[in-house]
C-alpha positions as CSV (number, residue, x, y, z in Angstrom):
1,M,-119.9,60.7,-61.5
2,G,-121.7,63.4,-59.6
3,E,-121.3,67.0,-60.3
4,R,-120.0,69.1,-57.2
5,A,-122.3,72.5,-56.5
6,I,-120.0,75.4,-55.5
7,V,-122.4,77.5,-53.1
8,V,-121.4,81.0,-52.9
9,N,-122.7,83.6,-50.1
10,T,-123.3,86.6,-52.2
11,A,-124.0,88.9,-49.3
12,A,-120.2,88.1,-47.9
13,V,-118.7,88.8,-51.1
14,R,-120.8,92.2,-51.8
15,A,-119.7,93.2,-48.0
16,T,-116.1,92.3,-48.8
17,L,-116.0,94.3,-52.2
18,N,-117.7,97.3,-50.4
19,G,-115.3,97.2,-47.7
20,M,-112.5,97.2,-50.3
21,K,-113.8,100.3,-52.0
22,L,-114.1,102.0,-48.8
23,F,-110.7,101.5,-48.3
24,L,-109.6,102.5,-51.7
25,R,-111.3,105.4,-51.6
26,L,-109.8,106.4,-48.2
27,V,-106.2,105.6,-49.4
28,L,-106.9,107.9,-52.5
29,I,-108.4,110.8,-50.3
30,I,-105.5,110.5,-47.9
31,S,-102.9,110.5,-50.7
32,A,-104.5,113.5,-52.4
33,L,-104.2,115.5,-49.1
34,L,-100.4,114.4,-48.5
35,I,-99.6,115.3,-52.3
36,A,-101.7,118.8,-51.9
37,A,-99.8,119.7,-48.6
38,C,-96.7,119.1,-50.2
39,A,-97.2,121.2,-53.0
40,T,-98.3,124.4,-51.1
41,A,-96.0,126.9,-49.9
42,P,-96.0,128.8,-46.8
43,D,-98.4,131.3,-46.0
44,S,-96.0,133.7,-44.5
45,G,-94.5,134.3,-48.1
46,E,-90.9,133.0,-46.8
47,S,-89.4,130.8,-49.4
48,I,-88.6,126.9,-48.3
49,Q,-85.1,127.0,-47.1
50,P,-82.8,123.7,-48.4
51,L,-82.2,121.3,-44.9
52,T,-78.5,121.8,-43.9
53,L,-76.7,119.0,-42.4
54,D,-74.8,119.5,-39.2
55,T,-71.8,117.0,-39.5
56,G,-70.7,118.1,-36.0
57,F,-67.9,119.7,-37.5
58,P,-67.7,123.7,-37.2
59,Y,-66.8,125.5,-40.5
60,R,-63.3,127.3,-40.5
61,P,-62.3,129.0,-43.8
62,S,-58.5,128.1,-44.7
63,P,-55.8,130.6,-43.4
64,E,-55.0,131.7,-46.7
65,A,-58.9,133.0,-47.4
66,V,-58.7,134.8,-44.0
67,Y,-55.3,136.3,-43.9
68,G,-54.4,136.2,-47.7
69,E,-50.6,134.9,-48.4
70,L,-49.1,133.5,-45.0
71,P,-46.1,135.4,-44.0
72,E,-42.6,134.2,-45.4
73,P,-40.9,133.3,-42.3
74,F,-43.5,131.1,-41.0
75,V,-42.0,128.5,-38.6
76,R,-44.1,125.8,-37.0
77,L,-42.5,125.3,-33.5
78,V,-44.7,121.9,-33.0
79,D,-44.3,118.8,-34.5
80,L,-47.7,117.0,-35.3
81,S,-46.2,113.6,-35.7
82,R,-46.5,113.3,-32.0
83,L,-50.1,113.3,-31.8
84,R,-51.6,109.7,-31.4
85,V,-55.5,109.1,-31.7
86,G,-56.7,108.4,-28.1
87,M,-54.5,110.8,-26.5
88,T,-55.9,112.4,-23.4
89,K,-56.2,116.1,-23.2
90,A,-53.7,116.2,-20.7
91,E,-51.4,114.7,-22.5
92,V,-51.9,116.9,-25.5
93,L,-51.6,120.0,-23.2
94,A,-48.0,118.6,-22.4
95,I,-46.9,118.6,-26.1
96,F,-49.0,121.7,-27.3
97,P,-50.1,124.1,-24.7
98,D,-52.6,127.0,-24.9
99,P,-54.7,126.3,-27.8
100,R,-56.4,130.1,-29.4
101,T,-59.9,128.9,-29.0
102,I,-61.7,125.7,-27.7
103,N,-65.2,125.3,-29.3
104,V,-67.6,122.3,-28.6
105,S,-70.2,121.3,-31.3
106,P,-74.1,120.6,-30.5
107,R,-73.1,116.8,-30.6
108,G,-70.4,116.9,-28.2
109,L,-67.3,117.4,-30.4
110,E,-64.6,119.7,-29.0
111,V,-62.2,121.5,-31.1
112,W,-59.4,123.2,-29.8
113,E,-57.7,125.6,-32.3
114,Y,-54.0,126.6,-32.6
115,G,-52.6,129.0,-35.4
116,F,-51.1,125.6,-36.6
117,A,-53.9,123.0,-36.3
118,Q,-57.3,121.7,-35.2
119,L,-57.4,118.9,-32.7
120,H,-60.8,117.3,-32.3
121,F,-61.9,115.6,-29.2
122,R,-64.3,113.1,-28.0
123,N,-65.4,111.6,-24.9
124,G,-62.1,113.5,-23.4
125,Q,-59.7,111.9,-26.1
126,L,-57.9,113.1,-29.4
127,A,-60.0,111.8,-32.3
128,N,-58.7,113.6,-35.2
129,W,-56.6,116.5,-36.1
130,F,-56.1,118.7,-39.5
131,E,-53.1,120.8,-40.0
132,I,-54.0,123.9,-41.5
133,G,-51.8,126.4,-43.9
134,R,-48.5,124.6,-43.8
135,P,-46.4,126.7,-46.2
136,R,-44.9,125.6,-49.3
137,G,-41.7,123.8,-49.2
138,L,-41.7,122.9,-45.6
């Protein structure tokens, strides 16, 4: 039987190897530059501040933290069980008129604050609510 000869184009192999070497060198240089850029501190002398996450909900301290102990004859004149997710603002205003404040977050969450609860609206409908500072024993 006859032996088969394998013909290798050495010029093509060398060109491919040189191209691979060049590519690997570029990757190494770019990686080194990226690592160096991440490791350097800002020139202004300021420290790097951690990234804060915007959840869309405004921070509100508890009433106990703001006012201390709540007064004894603290009577809730409203019943939060009447609320339902999806209620319109008009329906909520019919039950609980005149919120103390209305805040709108950058993400479009509208928060109505009462002395007893926070009501959260998205797209004009009640999305959630939180009772605030219910006294012990009620």
